[in-house]
C-alpha positions in Angstrom: 196.1 194.6 195.9 192.9 194.0 193.9 190.1 196.6 193.6 187.8 194.3 195.6 190.3 194.1 198.5 190.9 197.8 198.4 187.1 198.4 198.6 186.9 195.9 201.5 189.7 197.7 203.4 187.8 201.0 202.9 184.6 199.4 204.2 186.5 198.0 207.2 187.7 201.6 208.1 184.1 202.8 208.0 183.0 199.9 210.2 185.7 200.7 212.8 184.7 204.4 212.7 181.0 203.7 213.3 181.4 200.6 215.5 179.2 202.1 218.3 176.4 202.7 215.8 176.5 199.3 214.2 177.0 197.1 217.3 173.3 196.8 217.9 172.2 196.7 214.2 172.0 194.1 211.5 175.0 195.5 209.5 178.0 193.4 208.8 180.4 192.6 211.5 184.2 191.9 211.7 183.5 188.2 211.2 181.5 189.0 208.0 184.5 191.1 206.9 186.9 188.2 207.5 184.7 185.8 205.5 184.4 188.1 202.5 188.1 188.9 202.6 189.0 185.2 202.6 186.6 184.5 199.7 188.2 187.4 197.7 191.7 186.1 198.4 190.8 182.6 197.2 189.8 184.1 193.9 193.4 185.5 193.4 195.5 182.8 191.7 198.2 181.3 193.8 201.1 179.2 192.6 200.6 175.4 193.0 203.1 173.9 195.5 205.2 171.1 194.2 206.6 168.5 196.6 209.1 165.7 196.1 207.5 162.5 197.4 209.2 159.2 198.0 207.5 156.2 196.5 208.1 152.6 197.2 210.9 151.1 199.3 213.7 152.1 196.9 215.0 155.7 196.6 212.4 156.6 193.9 210.7 160.0 194.0 208.0 161.8 192.1 206.8 165.4 192.1 203.2 165.9 193.3 201.2 169.1 193.2 199.5 170.6 196.3 197.1 173.5 196.9 198.9 176.5 198.4 196.0 177.2 200.8 194.7 173.9 202.2 197.7 171.7 201.2 195.5 169.0 199.7 197.1 167.0 196.9 195.9 168.0 193.4 195.1 164.9 191.4 194.4 166.7 188.1 195.1 170.2 186.7 192.2 172.4 187.4 191.7 176.2 187.7 190.4 175.8 191.3 191.2 173.5 194.2 188.4 171.0 194.5 188.7 171.0 198.3 188.9 174.7 199.3 188.1 176.6 196.1 191.5 178.4 195.9 192.1 179.7 192.3 195.3 178.1 191.1 198.2 179.3 189.0 199.9 176.4 187.2 202.6 178.5 185.4 206.2 177.4 185.7 207.7 180.9 186.4 
């Protein structure tokens, strides 16, 4: 787990402990926590999904690349998905 996510988990524990204090204040909420956590996770590289796609009427196939988060087809090799912003790992491991 990244340092950012560990810090976020610690903050969440504090929010739960002091929920009665913050419910009527302008401090962050569980929804804010979820948004920040999602943004941090999108900055952690994820392996690109490769799918075998049939082309034409004959039994011809090609391999296309897709975002592991939003499942959009990746037209060119980029560090981030142009649709959702997920950081991408193009390694062949």
